[in-house]
VOZA-503168 format. One record per residue: residue in three letters; x, y, z of N, C-alpha, C in turn; residue number from 0. Coordinates in nm, 3 decimals. Layout:
! VOZA-503168
   aa     n.c1     n.c2     n.c3    ca.c1    ca.c2    ca.c3     c.c1     c.c2     c.c3    i
  ALA        X        Y        Z        X        Y        Z        X        Y        Z  NUM
...
END
This chain:
! VOZA-503168
   aa     n.c1     n.c2     n.c3    ca.c1    ca.c2    ca.c3     c.c1     c.c2     c.c3    i
  MET   14.404   10.211   12.272   14.310   10.300   12.258   14.249   10.211   12.065    0
  ARG   14.141   10.224   12.105   14.070   10.184   11.931   14.103   10.247   11.831    1
  ASN   14.125   10.166   11.723   14.135   10.287   11.609   13.966   10.307   11.526    2
  SER   13.997   10.422   11.458   13.861   10.424   11.386   13.844   10.285   11.317    3
  ARG   13.836   10.244   11.264   13.816   10.148   11.190   13.775    9.974   11.332    4
  ALA   13.801    9.970   11.440   13.752    9.886   11.515   13.639    9.989   11.568    5
  ALA   13.634   10.048   11.615   13.539   10.183   11.665   13.416   10.136   11.552    6
  ALA   13.465   10.154   11.452   13.303   10.172   11.338   13.250    9.976   11.365    7
  ARG   13.393    9.918   11.332   13.312    9.788   11.335   13.251    9.760   11.470    8
  ASP   13.271    9.788   11.602   13.204    9.761   11.747   13.099    9.870   11.709    9
  SER   13.073    9.965   11.615   12.907   10.028   11.627   12.829    9.918   11.525   10
  LEU   12.884    9.842   11.465   12.817    9.749   11.343   12.800    9.635   11.416   11
  HIS   12.889    9.608   11.498   12.806    9.466   11.570   12.696    9.538   11.639   12
  GLY   12.732    9.650   11.717   12.588    9.661   11.849   12.473    9.706   11.760   13
  LEU   12.484    9.756   11.640   12.389    9.794   11.553   12.292    9.663   11.481   14
  ALA   12.377    9.556   11.470   12.304    9.452   11.411   12.258    9.403   11.514   15
  LEU   12.340    9.405   11.648   12.253    9.315   11.775   12.137    9.399   11.788   16
  GLY   12.104    9.526   11.756   11.967    9.578   11.836   11.905    9.572   11.701   17
  ASP   11.934    9.541   11.579   11.868    9.514   11.469   11.773    9.386   11.502   18
  ALA   11.833    9.305   11.509   11.837    9.149   11.543   11.742    9.096   11.706   19
  PHE   11.779    9.215   11.795   11.717    9.192   11.872   11.556    9.264   11.903   20
  GLY   11.570    9.380   11.832   11.405    9.450   11.835   11.355    9.386   11.719   21
  GLU   11.422    9.310   11.626   11.276    9.255   11.560   11.227    9.155   11.596   22
  ARG   11.238    9.113   11.719   11.196    9.028   11.747   11.097    9.108   11.867   23
  TRP   11.070    9.201   11.918   10.949    9.338   11.938   10.859    9.313   11.881   24
  PHE   10.890    9.316   11.797   10.761    9.369   11.663   10.647    9.356   11.687   25
  PRO   10.553    9.500   11.737   10.425    9.452   11.765   10.366    9.366   11.680   26
  LEU   10.366    9.370   11.542   10.270    9.305   11.461   10.291    9.139   11.494   27
  ARG   10.404    9.111   11.570   10.457    8.981   11.602   10.413    8.954   11.715   28
  ARG   10.397    9.017   11.813   10.345    8.982   11.946   10.218    9.048   11.993   29
  GLY   10.184    9.134   11.920   10.083    9.240   11.994   10.161    9.298   12.076   30
  PRO   10.111    9.441   12.102   10.172    9.550   12.211   10.165    9.571   12.315   31
  ASP   10.055    9.488   12.353   10.087    9.444   12.514   10.152    9.373   12.576   32
  GLN   10.115    9.289   12.522   10.213    9.117   12.562   10.362    9.169   12.545   33
  ALA   10.369    9.211   12.431   10.559    9.259   12.425   10.569    9.362   12.513   34
  ARG   10.493    9.480   12.562   10.554    9.587   12.626   10.552    9.515   12.813   35
  ALA   10.513    9.457   12.795   10.439    9.344   12.956   10.611    9.250   12.915   36
  ALA   10.638    9.169   12.835   10.749    9.088   12.849   10.887    9.205   12.857   37
  ILE   10.875    9.320   12.770   11.003    9.405   12.795   11.038    9.442   12.892   38
  ARG   10.901    9.483   12.982   10.903    9.550   13.101   10.981    9.467   13.196   39
  ALA   10.956    9.339   13.161   11.015    9.199   13.287   11.126    9.171   13.237   40
  ARG   11.191    9.203   13.161   11.305    9.155   13.074   11.297    9.076   13.073   41
  ARG   11.216    8.958   12.968   11.228    8.832   12.973   11.294    8.814   12.792   42
  THR   11.377    8.763   12.813   11.503    8.760   12.671   11.393    8.663   12.536   43
  PRO   11.408    8.718   12.454   11.331    8.626   12.340   11.337    8.487   12.344   44
  GLN   11.276    8.407   12.290   11.365    8.267   12.303   11.346    8.158   12.179   45
  GLU   11.345    8.271   12.059   11.353    8.238   11.918   11.503    8.166   11.950   46
  PRO   11.516    8.076   11.880   11.656    8.026   11.867   11.753    8.082   11.811   47
  ALA   11.651    8.167   11.671   11.814    8.254   11.614   11.677    8.405   11.561   48
  TRP   11.745    8.501   11.563   11.754    8.634   11.551   11.830    8.720   11.475   49
  PRO   11.757    8.656   11.309   11.790    8.716   11.183   11.816    8.903   11.193   50
  TRP   11.865    8.992   11.122   11.901    9.094   11.118   11.864    9.085   11.001   51
  THR   11.786    9.221   10.944   11.711    9.314   10.885   11.787    9.410   10.774   52
  ASP   11.682    9.473   10.681   11.741    9.550   10.593   11.871    9.718   10.620   53
  ASP   11.834    9.718   10.788   11.913    9.825   10.876   12.083    9.738   10.823   54
  THR   12.075    9.622   10.912   12.251    9.579   10.910   12.249    9.554   10.777   55
  ALA   12.168    9.538   10.698   12.215    9.504   10.527   12.334    9.632   10.456   56
  MET   12.220    9.735   10.514   12.273    9.852   10.391   12.393    9.920   10.518   57
  ALA   12.380    9.908   10.705   12.513    9.951   10.725   12.684    9.862   10.705   58
  LEU   12.631    9.700   10.654   12.693    9.660   10.629   12.769    9.755   10.466   59
  GLY   12.694    9.794   10.450   12.729    9.826   10.284   12.805    9.963   10.328   60
  ILE   12.779   10.045   10.407   12.870   10.150   10.476   12.994   10.116   10.518   61
  PHE   13.016    9.978   10.621   13.154   10.012   10.616   13.193    9.910   10.521   62
  ARG   13.200    9.866   10.435   13.250    9.839   10.357   13.290    9.894   10.281   63
  ALA   13.229   10.031   10.224   13.289   10.087   10.127   13.383   10.216   10.224   64
  LEU   13.381   10.275   10.315   13.489   10.262   10.421   13.581   10.186   10.416   65
  ARG   13.587   10.099   10.455   13.720   10.015   10.421   13.763   10.013   10.298   66
  ALA   13.677   10.028   10.190   13.755   10.000   10.071   13.818   10.174   10.039   67
  ASP   13.779   10.318   10.045   13.829   10.414   10.063   13.880   10.505   10.144   68
  GLY   13.800   10.480   10.307   13.835   10.555   10.380   13.760   10.688   10.361   69
  GLU   13.653   10.647   10.290   13.545   10.759   10.300   13.455   10.734   10.244   70
  ILE   13.328   10.794   10.222   13.260   10.769   10.170   13.245   10.908   10.000   71
  ARG   13.251   10.743    9.910   13.220   10.813    9.752   13.118   10.725    9.735   72
  PRO   13.000   10.861    9.689   12.855   10.815    9.662   12.860   10.722    9.550   73
  ASP   12.895   10.763    9.390   12.903   10.602    9.321   12.926   10.466    9.377   74
  ARG   13.069   10.446    9.424   13.077   10.297    9.507   12.954   10.278    9.573   75
  LEU   12.955   10.368    9.678   12.812   10.349    9.757   12.685   10.317    9.708   76
  ALA   12.689   10.372    9.598   12.540   10.337    9.493   12.580   10.192    9.498   77
  ARG   12.680   10.145    9.394   12.702   10.002    9.360   12.690    9.903    9.512   78
  VAL   12.731    9.928    9.617   12.778    9.839    9.702   12.611    9.821    9.758   79
  PHE   12.562    9.930    9.762   12.415    9.878    9.852   12.368    9.784    9.729   80
  ALA   12.359    9.824    9.613   12.243    9.773    9.504   12.295    9.610    9.495   81
  ASP   12.426    9.617    9.477   12.491    9.461    9.517   12.414    9.398    9.621   82
  GLY   12.403    9.437    9.769   12.402    9.414    9.860   12.202    9.396    9.888   83
  TYR   12.168    9.454    9.775   11.972    9.408    9.762   11.990    9.293    9.657   84
  LEU   12.113    9.350    9.583   12.023    9.193    9.447   12.046    9.060    9.493   85
  ALA   12.142    9.043    9.616   12.173    8.942    9.648   12.111    8.899    9.744   86
  GLU   12.043    8.973    9.839   11.908    8.974    9.934   11.840    9.052    9.931   87
  PRO   11.727    9.021    9.836   11.646    9.150    9.845   11.557    9.129   10.000   88
  ALA   11.483    9.000    9.996   11.374    9.003   10.095   11.444    9.033   10.252   89
  ARG   11.547    9.111   10.295   11.556    9.172   10.426   11.502    9.247   10.470   90
  GLY   11.392    9.300   10.414   11.258    9.349   10.438   11.324    9.499   10.422   91
  TYR   11.368    9.547   10.288   11.427    9.628   10.249   11.224    9.708   10.234   92
  GLY   11.252    9.880   10.274   11.124    9.963   10.225   11.063    9.980   10.074   93
  TYR   10.928   10.037   10.073   10.893   10.037    9.914   11.006   10.108    9.833   94
  GLY   11.072   10.224    9.872   11.158   10.308    9.798   11.290   10.240    9.776   95
  MET   11.360   10.176    9.828   11.488   10.095    9.823   11.455   10.010    9.709   96
  HIS   11.310    9.893    9.732   11.321    9.811    9.609   11.279    9.875    9.443   97
  GLU   11.280   10.031    9.477   11.207   10.137    9.340   11.347   10.135    9.303   98
  LEU   11.435   10.222    9.410   11.559   10.265    9.381   11.686   10.124    9.369   99
  LEU   11.697   10.100    9.424   11.832    9.981    9.374   11.832    9.900    9.250  100
  PRO   11.725    9.854    9.209   11.756    9.790    9.088   11.810    9.862    8.996  101
  ARG   11.747   10.020    9.009   11.809   10.110    8.890   11.957   10.179    8.938  102
  LEU   12.011   10.115    9.031   12.171   10.157    9.069   12.244   10.047    9.009  103
  ALA   12.152    9.945    9.043   12.263    9.816    8.962   12.312    9.803    8.859  104
  ASP   12.203    9.860    8.780   12.267    9.922    8.617   12.344   10.048    8.590  105
  ASP   12.336   10.160    8.670   12.404   10.271    8.653   12.432   10.305    8.826  106
  PRO   12.483   10.300    8.857   12.546   10.349    9.012   12.520   10.481    8.998  107
  THR   12.548   10.579    8.915   12.562   10.720    8.895   12.448   10.777    8.898  108
  ALA   12.321   10.711    8.823   12.218   10.723    8.894   12.092   10.796    8.951  109
  TRP   12.176   10.746    9.113   12.129   10.844    9.237   12.139   10.931    9.231  110
  ARG   12.190   11.028    9.148   12.201   11.191    9.130   12.042   11.197    9.071  111
  THR   12.003   11.146    8.985   11.869   11.166    8.980   11.759   11.113    9.042  112
  GLU   11.775   10.972    9.049   11.654   10.891    9.095   11.625   10.881    9.212  113
  THR   11.700   10.937    9.302   11.662   10.923    9.446   11.578   11.036    9.445  114
  THR   11.548   11.188    9.422   11.514   11.319    9.435   11.365   11.274    9.366  115
  ARG   11.360   11.189    9.251   11.205   11.143    9.188   11.148   11.055    9.268  116
  LEU   11.205   10.996    9.421   11.164   10.878    9.475   10.991   10.936    9.528  117
  PHE   10.913   10.913    9.601   10.810   11.009    9.626   10.738   11.110    9.610  118
  GLY   10.700   11.091    9.488   10.627   11.241    9.408   10.758   11.314    9.379  119
  GLY   10.874   11.337    9.337   10.930   11.445    9.357   11.028   11.489    9.475  120
  GLU   10.985   11.400    9.602   11.011   11.455    9.724   11.128   11.412    9.795  121
  GLY   11.153   11.270    9.705   11.267   11.255    9.825   11.212   11.149    9.924  122
  SER   11.280   11.029    9.984   11.237   10.991   10.110   11.293   11.096   10.230  123
  LEU   11.180   11.095   10.307   11.230   11.157   10.441   11.275   11.041   10.577  124
  GLY   11.259   10.880   10.449   11.212   10.805   10.593   11.364   10.807   10.677  125
  ASN   11.346   10.689   10.738   11.485   10.659   10.842   11.582   10.581   10.828  126
  GLY   11.581   10.499   10.664   11.640   10.440   10.612   11.818   10.491   10.625  127
  ALA   11.835   10.604   10.580   11.949   10.667   10.610   12.026   10.676   10.773  128
  ALA   11.921   10.709   10.822   11.974   10.726   10.986   11.995   10.584   10.985  129
  MET   11.958   10.436   10.995   11.949   10.326   11.057   12.109   10.283   11.056  130
  ARG   12.149   10.348   10.967   12.284   10.268   10.887   12.448   10.346   10.889  131
  ALA   12.374   10.489   11.014   12.455   10.573   11.006   12.562   10.559   11.100  132
  ALA   12.523   10.487   11.218   12.651   10.472   11.332   12.826   10.462   11.289  133
  PRO   12.833   10.343   11.193   12.946   10.277   11.193   13.003   10.419   11.136  134
  LEU   12.967   10.501   11.055   12.998   10.558   10.952   12.999   10.672   11.089  135
  GLY   12.961   10.707   11.119   13.012   10.841   11.294   13.110   10.795   11.324  136
  ALA   13.131   10.651   11.371   13.227   10.597   11.491   13.392   10.618   11.372  137
  TRP   13.377   10.584   11.261   13.442   10.572   11.166   13.525   10.699   11.187  138
  PHE   13.453   10.802   11.151   13.501   10.978   11.225   13.482   11.061   11.315  139
  ARG   13.482   10.930   11.405   13.512   10.975   11.558   13.584   11.144   11.560  140
  ALA   13.705   11.121   11.520   13.772   11.259   11.552   13.752   11.337   11.517  141
  ASP   13.656   11.340   11.401   13.592   11.470   11.371   13.465   11.485   11.291  142
  GLU   13.385   11.556   11.433   13.237   11.526   11.441   13.196   11.626   11.292  143
  GLU   13.275   11.732   11.240   13.223   11.777   11.102   13.251   11.715   11.020  144
  ARG   13.318   11.632   11.019   13.341   11.528   10.894   13.241   11.419   10.856  145
  ALA   13.247   11.363   11.027   13.110   11.294   11.049   12.971   11.329   10.982  146
  ALA   12.965   11.453   10.995   12.843   11.471   10.959   12.814   11.508   10.827  147
  ALA   12.935   11.562   10.745   12.945   11.564   10.598   12.938   11.471   10.533  148
  GLN   13.022   11.321   10.611   13.034   11.243   10.521   12.888   11.165   10.551  149
  ALA   12.844   11.179   10.630   12.694   11.106   10.668   12.621   11.185   10.549  150
  GLY   12.588   11.283   10.578   12.542   11.341   10.446   12.569   11.291   10.304  151
  LEU   12.646   11.294   10.285   12.678   11.221   10.136   12.637   11.070   10.116  152
  ALA   12.698   11.021   10.248   12.590   10.890   10.226   12.385   10.871   10.219  153
  ALA   12.396   10.948   10.273   12.237   11.003   10.288   12.241   11.011   10.154  154
  ARG   12.296   11.099   10.085   12.192   11.159   10.013   12.241   11.009    9.833  155
  VAL   12.275   10.915    9.884   12.258   10.805    9.769   12.144   10.769    9.796  156
  THR   12.035   10.768    9.848   11.977   10.677    9.874   11.791   10.789    9.914  157
  HIS   11.817   10.894    9.984   11.730   10.940   10.097   11.750   11.142    9.966  158
  GLY   11.693   11.141    9.950   11.660   11.303    9.873   11.570   11.404    9.946  159
  HIS   11.545   11.386   10.025   11.474   11.516   10.106   11.530   11.547   10.229  160
  PRO   11.554   11.652   10.288   11.623   11.711   10.370   11.594   11.651   10.529  161
  GLU   11.513   11.600   10.566   11.441   11.536   10.682   11.559   11.404   10.702  162
  GLY   11.562   11.319   10.558   11.605   11.176   10.562   11.760   11.252   10.619  163
  VAL   11.845   11.302   10.521   11.970   11.361   10.548   11.986   11.398   10.674  164
  ALA   11.863   11.468   10.760   11.893   11.511   10.864   11.912   11.378   10.964  165
  GLY   11.855   11.286   10.944   11.848   11.198   11.058   11.958   11.161   11.051  166
  ALA   12.025   11.124   10.934   12.157   11.014   10.914   12.239   11.120   11.016  167
  VAL   12.261   11.225   10.964   12.326   11.332   11.017   12.346   11.344   11.130  168
  ALA   12.259   11.297   11.230   12.237   11.315   11.372   12.243   11.201   11.445  169
  VAL   12.257   11.111   11.329   12.313   10.940   11.436   12.437   10.998   11.408  170
  ALA   12.528   11.009   11.279   12.643   10.988   11.271   12.716   11.056   11.394  171
  VAL   12.681   11.186   11.425   12.734   11.254   11.508   12.748   11.251   11.606  172
  ALA   12.592   11.182   11.656   12.564   11.077   11.817   12.691   10.983   11.808  173
  ALA   12.703   10.849   11.701   12.793   10.801   11.721   12.960   10.873   11.758  174
  ALA   13.004   10.909   11.660   13.092   11.013   11.667   13.224   11.045   11.834  175
  ARG   13.063   11.123   11.869   13.068   11.149   11.970   13.068   11.041   12.088  176
  ALA   13.014   10.904   12.090   13.022   10.801   12.204   13.141   10.747   12.173  177
  ALA   13.193   10.750   12.023   13.352   10.668   11.981   13.395   10.694   12.029  178
  ALA   13.438   10.896   12.055   13.504   10.955   12.101   13.545   10.893   12.275  179
  GLY   13.459   10.863   12.325   13.512   10.847   12.432   13.516   10.908   12.538  180
  GLY   13.607   10.877   12.666   13.573   11.055   12.742   13.463   10.980   12.853  181
  ALA   13.451   11.056   12.968   13.323   11.035   13.042   13.206   11.106   12.947  182
  ALA   13.122   11.000   12.992   13.001   11.050   12.895   12.881   11.147   12.977  183
  PRO   12.845   11.270   12.842   12.799   11.381   12.937   12.666   11.322   12.931  184
  GLY   12.577   11.391   13.103   12.492   11.408   13.056   12.367   11.390   12.959  185
  ALA   12.202   11.293   12.976   12.188   11.285   12.837   12.149   11.407   12.768  186
  ALA   12.110   11.531   12.842   12.062   11.670   12.792   12.131   11.781   12.721  187
  ALA   12.288   11.751   12.762   12.410   11.798   12.725   12.426   11.708   12.610  188
  PHE   12.430   11.579   12.585   12.470   11.506   12.459   12.394   11.510   12.350  189
  LEU   12.211   11.536   12.359   12.093   11.527   12.302   12.134   11.675   12.270  190
  ARG   12.167   11.807   12.297   12.161   11.937   12.317   12.304   11.962   12.150  191
  ALA   12.379   11.865   12.203   12.532   11.910   12.144   12.520   11.795   12.001  192
  VAL   12.437   11.705   11.986   12.423   11.651   11.846   12.300   11.747   11.765  193
  ALA   12.204   11.785   11.801   12.095   11.864   11.775   12.184   12.008   11.721  194
  GLY   12.270   12.030   11.768   12.398   12.169   11.730   12.430   12.155   11.600  195
  ARG   12.479   12.021   11.531   12.547   11.978   11.437   12.437   11.931   11.321  196
  THR   12.283   11.889   11.400   12.181   11.872   11.341   12.156   11.975   11.223  197
  PRO   12.119   11.933   11.109   12.023   12.076   10.990   11.890   12.100   11.058  198
  PRO   11.861   12.219   11.057   11.743   12.269   11.082   11.632   12.199   11.027  199
  GLY   11.526   12.176   11.143   11.421   12.136   11.070   11.318   12.006   11.166  200
  ALA   11.263   11.923   11.183   11.153   11.815   11.235   11.260   11.739   11.307  201
  VAL   11.393   11.679   11.230   11.465   11.618   11.342   11.500   11.685   11.421  202
  ARG   11.637   11.809   11.454   11.655   11.903   11.507   11.594   11.912   11.603  203
  GLU   11.471   11.981   11.577   11.346   12.048   11.647   11.304   11.877   11.790  204
  GLY   11.296   11.765   11.690   11.269   11.618   11.823   11.391   11.618   11.905  205
  LEU   11.496   11.664   11.895   11.617   11.636   11.954   11.665   11.726   12.062  206
  GLU   11.587   11.848   12.003   11.539   11.971   12.146   11.446   11.928   12.251  207
  ARG   11.392   11.876   12.190   11.230   11.802   12.267   11.283   11.685   12.400  208
  ALA   11.360   11.624   12.343   11.406   11.505   12.423   11.504   11.569   12.506  209
  ALA   11.608   11.691   12.450   11.690   11.726   12.550   11.610   11.763   12.677  210
  GLU   11.465   11.822   12.697   11.386   11.940   12.752   11.333   11.804   12.828  211
  LEU   11.338   11.675   12.834   11.242   11.572   12.922   11.314   11.502   13.046  212
  PRO   11.238   11.524   13.143   11.238   11.482   13.270   11.364   11.393   13.292  213
  ALA   11.409   11.388   13.340   11.469   11.293   13.397   11.434   11.107   13.386  214
  ASP   11.332   11.127   13.468   11.232   11.042   13.533   11.157   10.975   13.373  215
  VAL   11.123   11.063   13.293   11.009   11.007   13.191   11.028   10.847   13.152  216
  SER   10.958   10.777   13.121   10.926   10.635   13.127   10.984   10.627   12.956  217
  PRO   11.069   10.517   12.898   11.039   10.505   12.786   10.918   10.533   12.694  218
  GLN   10.813   10.476   12.739   10.687   10.461   12.645   10.628   10.596   12.716  219
  GLU   10.637   10.740   12.790   10.600   10.835   12.789   10.714   10.952   12.665  220
  ALA   10.799   10.847   12.664   10.920   10.924   12.613   10.865   10.934   12.431  221
  ALA   10.847   10.775   12.411   10.808   10.758   12.280   10.686   10.819   12.183  222
  ASP   10.579   10.852   12.334   10.446   10.952   12.282   10.520   11.044   12.314  223
  VAL   10.627   11.145   12.317   10.635   11.256   12.325   10.704   11.304   12.201  224
  LEU   10.845   11.166   12.126   10.897   11.208   12.050   10.884   11.168   11.942  225
  GLY   10.790   11.044   11.967   10.775   10.927   11.779   10.884   10.795   11.844  226
  ASN   10.816   10.714   11.781   10.887   10.582   11.770   10.922   10.502   11.677  227
  GLY   10.876   10.579   11.534   10.924   10.506   11.451   10.814   10.442   11.386  228
  ARG   10.694   10.481   11.422   10.563   10.416   11.348   10.531   10.418   11.241  229
  ARG   10.629   10.554   11.215   10.563   10.670   11.039   10.657   10.632   10.971  230
  ALA   10.808   10.591   10.983   10.907   10.545   10.940   11.004   10.685   10.835  231
  THR   10.918   10.793   10.953   11.029   10.882   10.907   11.146   10.901   10.986  232
  ALA   11.233   10.955   10.942   11.334   11.017   11.021   11.337   11.148   11.153  233
  ALA   11.236   11.170   11.139   11.166   11.240   11.269   11.120   11.186   11.370  234
  ASP   11.045   11.058   11.287   10.976   11.037   11.375   11.054   10.897   11.497  235
  THR   11.176   10.896   11.429   11.297   10.794   11.518   11.364   10.872   11.543  236
  VAL   11.440   10.902   11.485   11.620   10.951   11.571   11.578   10.988   11.673  237
  PRO   11.514   11.136   11.745   11.509   11.163   11.875   11.502   11.072   11.946  238
  PHE   11.368   10.984   11.938   11.343   10.901   12.047   11.480   10.809   12.039  239
  ALA   11.556   10.736   11.922   11.666   10.654   11.978   11.782   10.727   12.000  240
  LEU   11.774   10.810   11.970   11.936   10.879   12.056   11.888   10.923   12.164  241
  TRP   11.768   10.961   12.215   11.751   10.970   12.370   11.733   10.889   12.432  242
  SER   11.722   10.711   12.379   11.751   10.590   12.475   11.938   10.585   12.506  243
  ALA   11.947   10.616   12.398   12.140   10.598   12.378   12.213   10.665   12.488  244
  ALA   12.095   10.846   12.456   12.190   10.904   12.577   12.178   10.878   12.729  245
  ARG   12.060   10.831   12.737   11.994   10.755   12.889   12.105   10.624   12.910  246
  HIS   12.126   10.614   12.854   12.227   10.467   12.886   12.329   10.429   12.807  247
  PRO   12.406   10.564   12.773   12.603   10.543   12.714   12.670   10.445   12.771  248
  GLY   12.688   10.414   12.874   12.758   10.284   12.944   12.746   10.139   12.933  249
  ASN   12.596   10.126   12.892   12.501   10.002   12.915   12.455    9.956   12.758  250
  LEU   12.523    9.853   12.667   12.426    9.842   12.559   12.256    9.749   12.626  251
  THR   12.296    9.649   12.675   12.173    9.617   12.726   12.059    9.717   12.750  252
  ASP   12.131    9.803   12.863   12.008    9.860   12.940   11.963    9.913   12.809  253
  ALA   12.041   10.000   12.710   11.982   10.098   12.608   11.885   10.032   12.519  254
  LEU   11.904    9.895   12.485   11.840    9.822   12.405   11.681    9.755   12.481  255
  TRP   11.664    9.707   12.592   11.584    9.723   12.668   11.491    9.824   12.681  256
  CYS   11.542    9.953   12.704   11.475   10.114   12.713   11.397   10.159   12.573  257
  THR   11.509   10.074   12.489   11.421   10.141   12.318   11.314   10.017   12.263  258
  ALA   11.344    9.924   12.311   11.234    9.827   12.295   11.093    9.853   12.317  259
  GLU   11.087    9.921   12.431   10.988    9.973   12.552   10.913   10.072   12.460  260
  GLY   10.984   10.156   12.350   10.888   10.193   12.270   10.816   10.170   12.178  261
  LEU   10.865   10.038   12.149   10.783   10.004   12.036   10.736   10.048   11.921  262
  GLY   10.634   10.090   11.838   10.710   10.110   11.720   10.778   10.008   11.589  263
  ASP   10.897   10.146   11.516   10.963   10.054   11.425   11.086   10.018   11.543  264
  VAL   11.073    9.898   11.559   11.182    9.852   11.655   11.293    9.798   11.629  265
  ASP   11.303    9.733   11.527   11.442    9.705   11.453   11.522    9.832   11.453  266
  THR   11.460    9.943   11.402   11.550   10.034   11.351   11.578   10.136   11.475  267
  THR   11.493   10.166   11.571   11.503   10.216   11.665   11.605   10.131   11.727  268
  CYS   11.571   10.056   11.753   11.698    9.954   11.819   11.873    9.934   11.758  269
  ALA   11.852    9.942   11.620   11.966    9.898   11.524   12.085   10.113   11.602  270
  ILE   11.958   10.217   11.595   12.017   10.278   11.619   12.049   10.293   11.717  271
  THR   12.020   10.313   11.810   12.053   10.309   11.945   12.183   10.182   11.989  272
  GLY   12.201   10.080   11.972   12.268    9.968   11.926   12.407   10.040   11.910  273
  GLY   12.365   10.111   11.754   12.481   10.125   11.698   12.563   10.236   11.774  274
  VAL   12.460   10.346   11.841   12.541   10.438   11.895   12.611   10.399   12.064  275
  VAL   12.532   10.331   12.082   12.613   10.285   12.240   12.729   10.239   12.215  276
  ALA   12.747   10.108   12.134   12.829    9.998   12.117   12.971   10.069   12.030  277
  ALA   12.927   10.194   11.979   13.035   10.298   11.919   13.148   10.302   12.028  278
  ARG   13.074   10.367   12.168   13.176   10.363   12.301   13.142   10.222   12.392  279
  THR   13.065   10.142   12.388   13.088   10.015   12.468   13.183    9.887   12.442  280
  GLY   13.124    9.863   12.277   13.149    9.771   12.238   13.044    9.677   12.263  281
  LEU   13.094    9.533   12.203   12.954    9.404   12.262   12.985    9.372   12.443  282
  ASP   13.054    9.474   12.495   13.096    9.442   12.629   12.958    9.412   12.752  283
  GLY   12.962    9.300   12.831   12.774    9.347   12.890   12.725    9.259   12.840  284
  VAL   12.698    9.264   12.739   12.592    9.153   12.669   12.594    9.036   12.667  285
  PRO   12.450    9.036   12.717   12.432    8.802   12.789   12.481    8.725   12.646  286
  ALA   12.545    8.683   12.696   12.584    8.548   12.597   12.515    8.490   12.516  287
  ALA   12.361    8.479   12.577   12.252    8.402   12.526   12.243    8.498   12.324  288
  TRP   12.239    8.635   12.410   12.213    8.713   12.285   12.292    8.725   12.198  289
  LEU   12.430    8.693   12.216   12.509    8.710   12.104   12.508    8.550   12.030  290
  ALA   12.467    8.454   12.136   12.456    8.331   12.019   12.353    8.314   11.942  291
  ARG   12.246    8.421   11.954   12.143    8.435   11.887   12.115    8.496   11.751  292
  ARG   12.179    8.566   11.810   12.208    8.715   11.655   12.327    8.632   11.561  293
  GLU   12.180    8.686   11.446   12.301    8.610   11.350   12.435    8.689   11.293  294
  PRO   12.502    8.573   11.304   12.606    8.630   11.240   12.684    8.726   11.119  295
  LEU   12.759    8.812   11.180   12.824    8.923   11.059   12.875    8.859   10.970  296
  PRO   12.880    8.890   10.824   13.018    8.813   10.739   13.150    8.843   10.792  297
  ALA   13.223    8.702   10.779   13.341    8.720   10.801   13.434    8.775   10.811  298
  TRP   13.456    8.923   10.706   13.536    9.007   10.661   13.506    9.167   10.741  299
  VAL   13.389    9.124   10.807   13.385    9.249   10.904   13.505    9.253   10.995  300
  ASP   13.523    9.139   11.073   13.605    9.081   11.154   13.791    9.079   11.140  301
  ALA   13.758    9.090   11.026   13.880    9.057   10.938   14.020    9.175   10.928  302
  VAL   14.117    9.149   10.939   14.238    9.216   10.997   14.303    9.382   10.834  303
  SER   14.281    9.260   10.789   14.332    9.331   10.653   14.236    9.369   10.525  304
  PRO   14.226    9.467   10.484   14.057    9.519   10.395   14.046    9.392   10.295  305
  ASP   13.892    9.419   10.265   13.869    9.345   10.114   13.957    9.352    9.982  306
END
């Protein structure tokens, strides 16, 4: 049986694959009609290289911090995030991170005040904390309550709004449940269980709506109801990504095709879905061509010993 580190590593690999795969389908790159037609036909993107984005860069920060301490220590995580940003600021970070992370490079403890000053003092309710949370949930797969608490700590380093935190909690709980193994529950039961551990608010309500969708609803129809990340908020992103993960708990490839069909913020929805499903499956069954094209993760990710 995999240990917690191995489950988190598998989740990270799936997240990075989803991120890189999803970025190939970004509607502004191909046009939504052309992209959706190709996705439904399952035509693999032919670009020779599939780079990953800030979704993976920040998930790498989560994994590095967990390897170092075995838990989230917010000041260290702030430093890790800032160092990653300064090394590669062009990974596609959002506006808020361009504002915040250079400040954390100067003072990692500044997250306590600076995070809540973003966006007019409301803090970010975006999907950035959720997109990186799956490996954390897999790491704490034996204790969903702790997974939720640790996800909240990690989220607050960058996201001061309760909805931004709730999105991360939901994804971490979903990944913890996936990584725990055993028989996969039905999609509705899975989503209701995750909603039950998600703080009240729009993210939780979206998960509850997702649990009520008919079994035969299409990904496009589900995205129309739940959102697809186009608004880049946690509430507009997490319910659909977790609906897709719940629909295909044992097949990472099918889960990513399903998620991509929703379009929107495709790299982020696919990163979330990929991280959750791979927490259970690893990269089993993924086409070799996908793995060959996906940008490799740093060598330390698969190293046996800690950094």
